[in-house]
KOLGU-479547 format. One record per residue (C-alpha): residue number from 1; residue in one letter; z negated, x negated, y. Coordinates in nm, 2 decimals. Layout:
+-------+------+--------+--------+--------+
! lumdo ! tigu !     pz !     px !     py !
+-------+------+--------+--------+--------+
!   NUM !    a !      Z !      X !      Y !
...
+-------+------+--------+--------+--------+
This chain:
+-------+------+--------+--------+--------+
! lumdo ! tigu !     pz !     px !     py !
+-------+------+--------+--------+--------+
!     1 !    m !  -0.67 !  13.78 !  -5.37 !
!     2 !    t !  -0.79 !  14.14 !  -5.53 !
!     3 !    n !  -1.06 !  14.34 !  -5.33 !
!     4 !    w !  -1.27 !  14.25 !  -5.67 !
!     5 !    r !  -1.26 !  13.88 !  -5.63 !
!     6 !    k !  -1.28 !  13.88 !  -5.27 !
!     7 !    h !  -1.64 !  14.07 !  -5.38 !
!     8 !    l !  -1.74 !  13.79 !  -5.55 !
!     9 !    a !  -1.61 !  13.53 !  -5.33 !
!    10 !    m !  -1.78 !  13.66 !  -5.07 !
!    11 !    a !  -2.09 !  13.72 !  -5.31 !
!    12 !    t !  -2.13 !  13.42 !  -5.47 !
!    13 !    v !  -2.11 !  13.26 !  -5.10 !
!    14 !    l !  -2.42 !  13.47 !  -5.00 !
!    15 !    s !  -2.59 !  13.40 !  -5.38 !
!    16 !    v !  -2.56 !  13.01 !  -5.30 !
!    17 !    v !  -2.71 !  13.02 !  -4.89 !
!    18 !    l !  -3.04 !  13.25 !  -5.03 !
!    19 !    r !  -3.08 !  13.02 !  -5.31 !
!    20 !    l !  -3.05 !  12.66 !  -5.06 !
!    21 !    w !  -3.29 !  12.90 !  -4.86 !
!    22 !    l !  -3.51 !  12.98 !  -5.13 !
!    23 !    v !  -3.54 !  12.59 !  -5.24 !
!    24 !    f !  -3.58 !  12.41 !  -4.85 !
!    25 !    a !  -3.76 !  12.68 !  -4.65 !
!    26 !    t !  -4.03 !  12.88 !  -4.86 !
!    27 !    k !  -4.35 !  12.76 !  -4.99 !
!    28 !    d !  -4.49 !  12.76 !  -5.32 !
!    29 !    i !  -4.81 !  12.63 !  -5.50 !
!    30 !    r !  -4.86 !  12.32 !  -5.61 !
!    31 !    i !  -5.10 !  12.03 !  -5.70 !
!    32 !    m !  -5.16 !  11.73 !  -5.48 !
!    33 !    a !  -5.17 !  11.40 !  -5.65 !
!    34 !    d !  -5.14 !  11.01 !  -5.55 !
!    35 !    g !  -5.02 !  11.16 !  -5.22 !
!    36 !    k !  -4.74 !  11.37 !  -5.37 !
!    37 !    l !  -4.67 !  11.73 !  -5.43 !
!    38 !    q !  -4.69 !  11.80 !  -5.83 !
!    39 !    i !  -4.56 !  12.09 !  -6.01 !
!    40 !    w !  -4.79 !  12.15 !  -6.34 !
!    41 !    g !  -4.77 !  12.39 !  -6.67 !
!    42 !    d !  -4.41 !  12.47 !  -6.82 !
!    43 !    a !  -4.21 !  12.35 !  -6.49 !
!    44 !    y !  -4.38 !  12.02 !  -6.52 !
!    45 !    f !  -4.30 !  12.04 !  -6.92 !
!    46 !    y !  -3.92 !  12.13 !  -6.86 !
!    47 !    h !  -3.87 !  11.90 !  -6.54 !
!    48 !    h !  -4.07 !  11.58 !  -6.71 !
!    49 !    s !  -3.87 !  11.65 !  -7.04 !
!    50 !    a !  -3.48 !  11.68 !  -6.91 !
!    51 !    n !  -3.60 !  11.31 !  -6.74 !
!    52 !    l !  -3.75 !  11.15 !  -7.07 !
!    53 !    v !  -3.46 !  11.27 !  -7.26 !
!    54 !    a !  -3.25 !  11.16 !  -7.05 !
!    55 !    e !  -3.39 !  10.79 !  -7.01 !
!    56 !    g !  -3.38 !  10.82 !  -7.43 !
!    57 !    v !  -3.75 !  10.93 !  -7.52 !
!    58 !    g !  -3.69 !  11.26 !  -7.66 !
!    59 !    f !  -3.83 !  11.58 !  -7.74 !
!    60 !    v !  -4.20 !  11.43 !  -7.68 !
!    61 !    n !  -4.48 !  11.57 !  -7.46 !
!    62 !    p !  -4.44 !  11.49 !  -7.08 !
!    63 !    l !  -4.76 !  11.52 !  -7.00 !
!    64 !    k !  -4.91 !  11.23 !  -7.28 !
!    65 !    f !  -4.64 !  10.98 !  -7.22 !
!    66 !    n !  -4.66 !  10.98 !  -6.82 !
!    67 !    k !  -4.99 !  10.95 !  -6.82 !
!    68 !    f !  -5.11 !  10.75 !  -7.14 !
!    69 !    g !  -4.76 !  10.60 !  -7.28 !
!    70 !    i !  -4.83 !  10.81 !  -7.58 !
!    71 !    i !  -4.47 !  10.91 !  -7.74 !
!    72 !    a !  -4.57 !  11.26 !  -7.95 !
!    73 !    q !  -4.34 !  11.52 !  -8.08 !
!    74 !    a !  -4.33 !  11.80 !  -7.92 !
!    75 !    a !  -4.18 !  12.13 !  -7.94 !
!    76 !    d !  -4.35 !  12.36 !  -7.69 !
!    77 !    h !  -4.02 !  12.53 !  -7.57 !
!    78 !    p !  -3.71 !  12.61 !  -7.72 !
!    79 !    p !  -3.46 !  12.32 !  -7.58 !
!    80 !    l !  -3.20 !  12.49 !  -7.41 !
!    81 !    f !  -3.32 !  12.49 !  -7.06 !
!    82 !    i !  -3.43 !  12.12 !  -7.10 !
!    83 !    i !  -3.07 !  12.01 !  -7.23 !
!    84 !    y !  -2.93 !  12.17 !  -6.89 !
!    85 !    l !  -3.13 !  11.98 !  -6.69 !
!    86 !    t !  -3.09 !  11.66 !  -6.88 !
!    87 !    v !  -2.72 !  11.71 !  -6.78 !
!    88 !    f !  -2.83 !  11.66 !  -6.40 !
!    89 !    s !  -3.10 !  11.39 !  -6.49 !
!    90 !    l !  -2.79 !  11.18 !  -6.68 !
!    91 !    l !  -2.59 !  11.21 !  -6.31 !
!    92 !    g !  -2.89 !  11.04 !  -6.17 !
!    93 !    l !  -3.03 !  11.40 !  -6.05 !
!    94 !    q !  -3.37 !  11.32 !  -6.15 !
!    95 !    s !  -3.60 !  11.48 !  -5.88 !
!    96 !    m !  -3.80 !  11.81 !  -5.85 !
!    97 !    v !  -3.52 !  11.97 !  -5.58 !
!    98 !    a !  -3.27 !  11.83 !  -5.75 !
!    99 !    h !  -3.38 !  12.05 !  -6.06 !
!   100 !    q !  -3.45 !  12.34 !  -5.82 !
!   101 !    l !  -3.08 !  12.33 !  -5.68 !
!   102 !    a !  -2.96 !  12.24 !  -6.07 !
!   103 !    t !  -3.15 !  12.60 !  -6.14 !
!   104 !    a !  -2.98 !  12.78 !  -5.86 !
!   105 !    i !  -2.68 !  12.74 !  -6.02 !
!   106 !    i !  -2.79 !  12.94 !  -6.29 !
!   107 !    g !  -2.93 !  13.20 !  -6.07 !
!   108 !    v !  -2.59 !  13.24 !  -5.91 !
!   109 !    s !  -2.45 !  13.29 !  -6.25 !
!   110 !    l !  -2.67 !  13.56 !  -6.36 !
!   111 !    v !  -2.57 !  13.75 !  -6.03 !
!   112 !    l !  -2.14 !  13.70 !  -6.11 !
!   113 !    a !  -2.28 !  13.77 !  -6.53 !
!   114 !    i !  -2.39 !  14.10 !  -6.40 !
!   115 !    a !  -2.15 !  14.22 !  -6.21 !
!   116 !    h !  -1.90 !  14.14 !  -6.45 !
!   117 !    l !  -2.10 !  14.32 !  -6.75 !
!   118 !    s !  -2.14 !  14.65 !  -6.51 !
!   119 !    r !  -1.75 !  14.64 !  -6.47 !
!   120 !    l !  -1.75 !  14.64 !  -6.84 !
!   121 !    a !  -1.98 !  14.85 !  -6.92 !
!   122 !    f !  -1.88 !  15.14 !  -6.63 !
!   123 !    g !  -1.60 !  15.01 !  -6.38 !
!   124 !    e !  -1.56 !  14.84 !  -6.08 !
!   125 !    r !  -1.71 !  15.04 !  -5.86 !
!   126 !    v !  -2.07 !  15.00 !  -6.04 !
!   127 !    g !  -1.94 !  14.67 !  -6.10 !
!   128 !    k !  -1.97 !  14.65 !  -5.69 !
!   129 !    f !  -2.26 !  14.79 !  -5.63 !
!   130 !    a !  -2.47 !  14.56 !  -5.95 !
!   131 !    l !  -2.29 !  14.26 !  -5.77 !
!   132 !    w !  -2.44 !  14.33 !  -5.43 !
!   133 !    l !  -2.76 !  14.43 !  -5.57 !
!   134 !    a !  -2.81 !  14.18 !  -5.79 !
!   135 !    v !  -2.76 !  13.93 !  -5.46 !
!   136 !    i !  -3.04 !  14.10 !  -5.26 !
!   137 !    c !  -3.30 !  14.15 !  -5.52 !
!   138 !    p !  -3.57 !  13.93 !  -5.52 !
!   139 !    l !  -3.68 !  14.07 !  -5.86 !
!   140 !    l !  -3.39 !  13.83 !  -5.96 !
!   141 !    w !  -3.35 !  13.55 !  -5.69 !
!   142 !    s !  -3.73 !  13.48 !  -5.70 !
!   143 !    w !  -3.76 !  13.24 !  -6.00 !
!   144 !    d !  -3.43 !  13.00 !  -5.93 !
!   145 !    k !  -3.71 !  12.75 !  -5.76 !
!   146 !    m !  -3.98 !  12.75 !  -5.99 !
!   147 !    l !  -3.83 !  12.50 !  -6.25 !
!   148 !    w !  -3.91 !  12.81 !  -6.54 !
!   149 !    s !  -3.64 !  12.90 !  -6.78 !
!   150 !    e !  -3.67 !  13.26 !  -6.66 !
!   151 !    p !  -3.34 !  13.26 !  -6.50 !
!   152 !    l !  -3.13 !  13.12 !  -6.79 !
!   153 !    a !  -3.31 !  13.36 !  -7.01 !
!   154 !    m !  -3.19 !  13.63 !  -6.77 !
!   155 !    l !  -2.86 !  13.51 !  -6.78 !
!   156 !    f !  -2.81 !  13.46 !  -7.14 !
!   157 !    a !  -2.96 !  13.81 !  -7.21 !
!   158 !    v !  -2.68 !  13.98 !  -6.95 !
!   159 !    l !  -2.46 !  13.75 !  -7.15 !
!   160 !    t !  -2.56 !  13.88 !  -7.52 !
!   161 !    v !  -2.52 !  14.24 !  -7.35 !
!   162 !    h !  -2.16 !  14.15 !  -7.27 !
!   163 !    t !  -2.03 !  13.96 !  -7.60 !
!   164 !    s !  -2.24 !  14.26 !  -7.80 !
!   165 !    l !  -2.01 !  14.56 !  -7.58 !
!   166 !    k !  -1.67 !  14.39 !  -7.62 !
!   167 !    a !  -1.77 !  14.30 !  -8.01 !
!   168 !    m !  -1.89 !  14.69 !  -8.03 !
!   169 !    r !  -1.57 !  14.81 !  -7.86 !
!   170 !    h !  -1.30 !  14.56 !  -8.03 !
!   171 !    a !  -1.50 !  14.41 !  -8.33 !
!   172 !    t !  -1.21 !  14.09 !  -8.33 !
!   173 !    t !  -1.30 !  13.78 !  -8.52 !
!   174 !    v !  -1.29 !  13.58 !  -8.14 !
!   175 !    n !  -1.56 !  13.88 !  -8.04 !
!   176 !    v !  -1.80 !  13.84 !  -8.33 !
!   177 !    v !  -1.78 !  13.50 !  -8.31 !
!   178 !    l !  -1.85 !  13.44 !  -7.95 !
!   179 !    l !  -2.15 !  13.72 !  -7.98 !
!   180 !    g !  -2.28 !  13.49 !  -8.24 !
!   181 !    a !  -2.28 !  13.17 !  -8.02 !
!   182 !    v !  -2.42 !  13.31 !  -7.73 !
!   183 !    a !  -2.68 !  13.54 !  -7.98 !
!   184 !    g !  -2.76 !  13.16 !  -8.08 !
!   185 !    c !  -2.75 !  13.02 !  -7.69 !
!   186 !    a !  -3.01 !  13.29 !  -7.60 !
!   187 !    t !  -3.25 !  13.20 !  -7.86 !
!   188 !    l !  -3.23 !  12.85 !  -7.75 !
!   189 !    a !  -3.31 !  12.98 !  -7.36 !
!   190 !    r !  -3.61 !  13.16 !  -7.45 !
!   191 !    a !  -3.76 !  13.19 !  -7.86 !
!   192 !    e !  -3.78 !  13.61 !  -7.81 !
!   193 !    l !  -3.45 !  13.65 !  -7.76 !
!   194 !    l !  -3.37 !  13.63 !  -8.14 !
!   195 !    l !  -3.51 !  13.97 !  -8.11 !
!   196 !    c !  -3.23 !  14.08 !  -7.86 !
!   197 !    g !  -2.94 !  13.90 !  -8.09 !
!   198 !    i !  -3.07 !  14.05 !  -8.41 !
!   199 !    l !  -3.07 !  14.42 !  -8.27 !
!   200 !    c !  -2.75 !  14.36 !  -8.07 !
!   201 !    i !  -2.56 !  14.20 !  -8.38 !
!   202 !    a !  -2.70 !  14.51 !  -8.60 !
!   203 !    l !  -2.56 !  14.76 !  -8.32 !
!   204 !    v !  -2.20 !  14.66 !  -8.38 !
!   205 !    l !  -2.28 !  14.63 !  -8.75 !
!   206 !    f !  -2.39 !  15.02 !  -8.71 !
!   207 !    v !  -2.09 !  15.17 !  -8.49 !
!   208 !    h !  -1.82 !  14.94 !  -8.74 !
!   209 !    h !  -2.02 !  14.96 !  -9.03 !
!   210 !    r !  -1.66 !  14.93 !  -9.25 !
!   211 !    s !  -1.69 !  14.53 !  -9.07 !
!   212 !    v !  -1.98 !  14.40 !  -9.26 !
!   213 !    f !  -1.80 !  14.08 !  -9.27 !
!   214 !    k !  -1.75 !  14.06 !  -8.93 !
!   215 !    s !  -2.15 !  14.11 !  -8.86 !
!   216 !    f !  -2.21 !  13.84 !  -9.15 !
!   217 !    v !  -1.97 !  13.61 !  -8.90 !
!   218 !    a !  -2.19 !  13.63 !  -8.60 !
!   219 !    g !  -2.50 !  13.63 !  -8.79 !
!   220 !    a !  -2.38 !  13.34 !  -8.94 !
!   221 !    c !  -2.26 !  13.17 !  -8.62 !
!   222 !    m !  -2.58 !  13.24 !  -8.43 !
!   223 !    l !  -2.73 !  13.00 !  -8.76 !
!   224 !    a !  -2.50 !  12.76 !  -8.69 !
!   225 !    v !  -2.57 !  12.70 !  -8.32 !
!   226 !    l !  -2.97 !  12.78 !  -8.42 !
!   227 !    s !  -3.00 !  12.50 !  -8.75 !
!   228 !    p !  -2.93 !  12.17 !  -8.53 !
!   229 !    w !  -3.26 !  12.21 !  -8.37 !
!   230 !    v !  -3.46 !  12.37 !  -8.62 !
!   231 !    l !  -3.34 !  12.07 !  -8.88 !
!   232 !    f !  -3.43 !  11.85 !  -8.59 !
!   233 !    n !  -3.78 !  12.01 !  -8.60 !
!   234 !    l !  -3.84 !  12.05 !  -8.94 !
!   235 !    s !  -3.78 !  11.69 !  -8.99 !
!   236 !    r !  -4.00 !  11.53 !  -8.69 !
!   237 !    f !  -4.38 !  11.78 !  -8.76 !
!   238 !    d !  -4.65 !  11.80 !  -9.04 !
!   239 !    e !  -4.62 !  12.16 !  -8.98 !
!   240 !    t !  -4.32 !  12.39 !  -9.00 !
!   241 !    v !  -4.20 !  12.43 !  -8.63 !
!   242 !    i !  -3.93 !  12.61 !  -8.63 !
!   243 !    l !  -3.77 !  12.70 !  -8.28 !
!   244 !    s !  -4.10 !  12.63 !  -8.08 !
!   245 !    n !  -4.45 !  12.60 !  -8.11 !
!   246 !    g !  -4.53 !  12.76 !  -7.79 !
!   247 !    l !  -4.64 !  13.07 !  -7.94 !
!   248 !    d !  -4.96 !  12.90 !  -8.06 !
!   249 !    i !  -5.14 !  12.80 !  -7.75 !
!   250 !    v !  -5.06 !  13.14 !  -7.62 !
!   251 !    i !  -5.24 !  13.37 !  -7.88 !
!   252 !    p !  -5.59 !  13.18 !  -7.78 !
!   253 !    t !  -5.51 !  13.15 !  -7.38 !
!   254 !    d !  -5.46 !  13.57 !  -7.41 !
!   255 !    n !  -5.65 !  13.67 !  -7.74 !
!   256 !    c !  -6.04 !  13.57 !  -7.58 !
!   257 !    a !  -6.33 !  13.70 !  -7.47 !
!   258 !    s !  -6.28 !  13.68 !  -7.10 !
!   259 !    t !  -5.91 !  13.89 !  -7.15 !
!   260 !    y !  -6.06 !  14.15 !  -7.38 !
!   261 !    e !  -6.31 !  14.22 !  -7.11 !
!   262 !    g !  -6.38 !  14.13 !  -6.73 !
!   263 !    p !  -6.11 !  14.05 !  -6.47 !
!   264 !    l !  -5.82 !  13.89 !  -6.67 !
!   265 !    v !  -5.79 !  14.20 !  -6.90 !
!   266 !    a !  -5.44 !  14.17 !  -7.08 !
!   267 !    y !  -5.37 !  13.85 !  -6.87 !
!   268 !    w !  -5.47 !  13.51 !  -6.96 !
!   269 !    d !  -5.71 !  13.26 !  -6.92 !
!   270 !    i !  -5.67 !  12.89 !  -6.89 !
!   271 !    e !  -6.04 !  12.79 !  -6.99 !
!   272 !    c !  -6.01 !  13.01 !  -7.33 !
!   273 !    a !  -5.65 !  12.79 !  -7.40 !
!   274 !    q !  -5.85 !  12.41 !  -7.30 !
!   275 !    q !  -6.15 !  12.55 !  -7.52 !
!   276 !    a !  -5.92 !  12.62 !  -7.84 !
!   277 !    i !  -5.71 !  12.29 !  -7.76 !
!   278 !    d !  -6.10 !  12.09 !  -7.71 !
!   279 !    s !  -6.21 !  12.24 !  -8.07 !
!   280 !    a !  -5.88 !  12.19 !  -8.24 !
!   281 !    e !  -5.85 !  11.85 !  -8.18 !
!   282 !    g !  -6.18 !  11.75 !  -8.23 !
!   283 !    r !  -6.16 !  11.86 !  -8.60 !
!   284 !    f !  -5.78 !  11.68 !  -8.59 !
!   285 !    p !  -5.82 !  11.41 !  -8.45 !
!   286 !    n !  -5.49 !  11.18 !  -8.35 !
!   287 !    a !  -5.38 !  11.44 !  -8.58 !
!   288 !    d !  -4.97 !  11.58 !  -8.52 !
!   289 !    e !  -4.89 !  11.84 !  -8.25 !
!   290 !    s !  -4.79 !  12.07 !  -8.52 !
!   291 !    v !  -5.16 !  12.05 !  -8.68 !
!   292 !    v !  -5.33 !  12.08 !  -8.35 !
!   293 !    n !  -5.14 !  12.33 !  -8.30 !
!   294 !    a !  -5.15 !  12.52 !  -8.63 !
!   295 !    e !  -5.57 !  12.51 !  -8.54 !
!   296 !    i !  -5.54 !  12.65 !  -8.20 !
!   297 !    r !  -5.30 !  12.99 !  -8.36 !
!   298 !    r !  -5.57 !  12.97 !  -8.62 !
!   299 !    i !  -5.86 !  13.04 !  -8.33 !
!   300 !    g !  -5.69 !  13.29 !  -8.16 !
!   301 !    v !  -5.59 !  13.48 !  -8.45 !
!   302 !    d !  -5.96 !  13.50 !  -8.61 !
!   303 !    f !  -6.08 !  13.61 !  -8.27 !
!   304 !    i !  -5.75 !  13.90 !  -8.28 !
!   305 !    k !  -5.92 !  13.98 !  -8.67 !
!   306 !    d !  -6.26 !  14.04 !  -8.54 !
!   307 !    n !  -6.15 !  14.25 !  -8.24 !
!   308 !    k !  -5.83 !  14.43 !  -8.42 !
!   309 !    r !  -5.91 !  14.78 !  -8.23 !
!   310 !    r !  -5.97 !  14.60 !  -7.86 !
!   311 !    a !  -5.65 !  14.37 !  -7.96 !
!   312 !    a !  -5.44 !  14.69 !  -8.02 !
!   313 !    q !  -5.59 !  14.85 !  -7.66 !
!   314 !    i !  -5.49 !  14.53 !  -7.50 !
!   315 !    a !  -5.19 !  14.51 !  -7.59 !
!   316 !    v !  -5.10 !  14.83 !  -7.43 !
!   317 !    l !  -5.25 !  14.70 !  -7.11 !
!   318 !    r !  -5.06 !  14.41 !  -7.17 !
!   319 !    e !  -4.75 !  14.64 !  -7.11 !
!   320 !    l !  -4.92 !  14.86 !  -6.81 !
!   321 !    r !  -4.95 !  14.55 !  -6.66 !
!   322 !    v !  -4.55 !  14.42 !  -6.66 !
!   323 !    l !  -4.48 !  14.79 !  -6.57 !
!   324 !    g !  -4.67 !  14.78 !  -6.24 !
!   325 !    i !  -4.90 !  15.05 !  -6.38 !
!   326 !    y !  -5.22 !  14.87 !  -6.48 !
!   327 !    k !  -5.38 !  14.65 !  -6.22 !
!   328 !    p !  -5.06 !  14.59 !  -5.98 !
!   329 !    l !  -5.23 !  14.48 !  -5.69 !
!   330 !    q !  -5.42 !  14.20 !  -5.88 !
!   331 !    q !  -5.08 !  14.13 !  -6.04 !
!   332 !    m !  -4.94 !  14.05 !  -5.72 !
!   333 !    r !  -5.18 !  13.79 !  -5.67 !
!   334 !    l !  -5.20 !  13.67 !  -6.00 !
!   335 !    d !  -4.77 !  13.61 !  -5.97 !
!   336 !    h !  -4.87 !  13.41 !  -5.64 !
!   337 !    f !  -5.19 !  13.24 !  -5.82 !
!   338 !    p !  -5.21 !  13.08 !  -6.09 !
!   339 !    e !  -4.82 !  13.14 !  -6.12 !
!   340 !    g !  -4.73 !  12.98 !  -5.85 !
!   341 !    k !  -4.45 !  13.21 !  -5.69 !
!   342 !    d !  -4.48 !  13.23 !  -5.28 !
!   343 !    r !  -4.69 !  13.53 !  -5.19 !
!   344 !    i !  -4.40 !  13.71 !  -4.96 !
!   345 !    l !  -4.19 !  13.68 !  -5.27 !
!   346 !    a !  -4.45 !  13.80 !  -5.53 !
!   347 !    v !  -4.51 !  14.10 !  -5.32 !
!   348 !    f !  -4.12 !  14.17 !  -5.22 !
!   349 !    s !  -4.03 !  14.10 !  -5.59 !
!   350 !    w !  -4.30 !  14.40 !  -5.69 !
!   351 !    v !  -4.12 !  14.62 !  -5.41 !
!   352 !    n !  -3.82 !  14.59 !  -5.55 !
!   353 !    y !  -3.92 !  14.66 !  -5.90 !
!   354 !    y !  -4.06 !  14.98 !  -5.72 !
!   355 !    a !  -3.76 !  15.06 !  -5.58 !
!   356 !    l !  -3.56 !  14.97 !  -5.84 !
!   357 !    i !  -3.74 !  15.20 !  -6.15 !
!   358 !    p !  -3.60 !  15.60 !  -6.06 !
!   359 !    f !  -3.23 !  15.46 !  -6.01 !
!   360 !    a !  -3.29 !  15.28 !  -6.35 !
!   361 !    l !  -3.38 !  15.56 !  -6.54 !
!   362 !    a !  -3.19 !  15.82 !  -6.36 !
!   363 !    g !  -2.90 !  15.53 !  -6.49 !
!   364 !    f !  -3.02 !  15.47 !  -6.85 !
!   365 !    i !  -3.04 !  15.86 !  -6.86 !
!   366 !    m !  -2.68 !  15.93 !  -6.78 !
!   367 !    t !  -2.57 !  15.67 !  -6.99 !
!   368 !    l !  -2.75 !  15.75 !  -7.27 !
!   369 !    r !  -2.56 !  16.12 !  -7.21 !
!   370 !    q !  -2.23 !  15.99 !  -7.18 !
!   371 !    q !  -2.21 !  15.63 !  -7.38 !
!   372 !    r !  -2.52 !  15.64 !  -7.60 !
!   373 !    y !  -2.43 !  15.28 !  -7.79 !
!   374 !    v !  -2.43 !  15.13 !  -7.41 !
!   375 !    a !  -2.73 !  15.28 !  -7.37 !
!   376 !    f !  -2.85 !  15.11 !  -7.68 !
!   377 !    v !  -2.71 !  14.76 !  -7.62 !
!   378 !    c !  -2.83 !  14.79 !  -7.24 !
!   379 !    a !  -3.18 !  14.88 !  -7.40 !
!   380 !    t !  -3.22 !  14.55 !  -7.61 !
!   381 !    p !  -3.29 !  14.31 !  -7.36 !
!   382 !    i !  -3.61 !  14.50 !  -7.18 !
!   383 !    l !  -3.72 !  14.63 !  -7.57 !
!   384 !    t !  -3.73 !  14.26 !  -7.64 !
!   385 !    a !  -3.87 !  14.16 !  -7.35 !
!   386 !    l !  -4.19 !  14.46 !  -7.40 !
!   387 !    t !  -4.21 !  14.31 !  -7.74 !
!   388 !    a !  -4.28 !  13.97 !  -7.66 !
!   389 !    v !  -4.55 !  14.12 !  -7.37 !
!   390 !    a !  -4.71 !  14.35 !  -7.63 !
!   391 !    i !  -4.80 !  13.98 !  -7.89 !
!   392 !    s !  -4.85 !  13.77 !  -7.58 !
!   393 !    a !  -4.98 !  13.82 !  -7.19 !
!   394 !    g !  -4.90 !  14.10 !  -6.93 !
!   395 !    i !  -4.73 !  13.83 !  -6.75 !
!   396 !    t !  -4.42 !  13.90 !  -6.47 !
!   397 !    r !  -4.24 !  13.66 !  -6.60 !
!   398 !    y !  -4.25 !  13.77 !  -7.01 !
!   399 !    r !  -4.04 !  14.05 !  -6.84 !
!   400 !    a !  -3.79 !  13.91 !  -6.61 !
!   401 !    s !  -3.54 !  13.95 !  -6.95 !
!   402 !    a !  -3.49 !  14.27 !  -6.90 !
!   403 !    d !  -3.48 !  14.31 !  -6.50 !
!   404 !    p !  -3.10 !  14.24 !  -6.53 !
!   405 !    m !  -3.05 !  14.56 !  -6.67 !
!   406 !    l !  -3.28 !  14.73 !  -6.42 !
!   407 !    v !  -3.04 !  14.62 !  -6.16 !
!   408 !    m !  -2.70 !  14.73 !  -6.37 !
!   409 !    l !  -2.87 !  15.05 !  -6.44 !
!   410 !    a !  -2.95 !  15.14 !  -6.09 !
!   411 !    a !  -2.65 !  15.03 !  -5.97 !
!   412 !    l !  -2.50 !  15.27 !  -6.17 !
!   413 !    a !  -2.73 !  15.57 !  -6.02 !
!   414 !    i !  -2.66 !  15.45 !  -5.66 !
!   415 !    s !  -2.30 !  15.45 !  -5.71 !
!   416 !    s !  -2.28 !  15.81 !  -5.88 !
!   417 !    s !  -2.56 !  15.90 !  -5.58 !
!   418 !    v !  -2.31 !  15.77 !  -5.32 !
!   419 !    e !  -1.99 !  15.93 !  -5.45 !
!   420 !    f !  -2.17 !  16.22 !  -5.47 !
!   421 !    v !  -2.27 !  16.25 !  -5.12 !
!   422 !    v !  -1.93 !  16.17 !  -5.01 !
!   423 !    r !  -1.75 !  16.42 !  -5.24 !
!   424 !    q !  -2.00 !  16.69 !  -5.07 !
!   425 !    w !  -1.93 !  16.58 !  -4.75 !
!   426 !    k !  -1.56 !  16.62 !  -4.79 !
!   427 !    t !  -1.55 !  16.93 !  -4.89 !
!   428 !    s !  -1.81 !  17.05 !  -4.61 !
!   429 !    v !  -1.59 !  16.91 !  -4.32 !
!   430 !    p !  -1.31 !  17.10 !  -4.26 !
!   431 !    n !  -0.97 !  16.98 !  -4.24 !
!   432 !    g !  -0.82 !  16.85 !  -3.92 !
+-------+------+--------+--------+--------+
């Protein structure tokens, strides 16, 4: 076994042990109902949707089905994470813990993906540093218990950058087809990663400006991956739904009086969401979800139009929130509740972030000077995450798809620093 493979094997074992501890030994915030711990929000949607798809009910609103037996078509999120969990549900692994362990597998895969991407971009030495940094960083693994799509989004953000770099260096048909397919899957994991895929394909076209046809092939493959889900949505809703309509409820939730002024500035308020839902359902009783969501979206958009100047200010504050500049202590508390992350892990994740940022910035500057196009490709998930935050809310999880890039760039700077210190030590110590 080569030295590289030994590192991968040891890191895999440690990553598995760490995630088993995370699932079985750490606490999280859940609701007690009927004597049982119940998850809520997006975690509820993903977990129960997977079981309902496995049972043949389909992609419906799990809360309405479980509580009232109503089959209401739903597309609150793109389907890939639900489909992934459905595979385990079909195998009889339908419990919450089983789905948490399934998500942990994604987390372990993310560690290995970061290592391989770093090795491709900067060489094996940096790949090893990135591997072990990815293993220990709670910034990455603290999501794996929460039954959110963030681990899958992080994994596909890394895979999109990886396939982009391969296509930039060797624009073979296989590489551009892989790029398009991976970018399509990334979009089905998190809708905002559509921007990441488009930017990566555009960069490949820019580098290989004579390979317009191959870039077209990458785009066509991306569309081919997306088409089944898009066509399915177009066939089952009264209003047009492309990838998901999750943004519809996000807009009034994040754009209301309490999120523009007061303690929840640049965050979200569940009461605003409920008011918008009640208003929309009152206006369109018994309507298709897409009709209700269109009305919910209109309520939020109207508020933005009435407060254009403040909306622009709030977009900036959202960015500052997730960058740890605006109300960082409150953000740590919010990551614990209502987001649901273990209190200690919420704090450690932010400490980890602050420790990484100087090295990540240094690594990006080094890359920009030495491998400009590599720097541009690595920046695509970061730009995508910041765009998503600006139009939604200052929530840490919306930054998650960019965090693997921070780990990789930090590994480059740390590796270079260690190499410099060792070199200086060797020159300062006399031989013999």
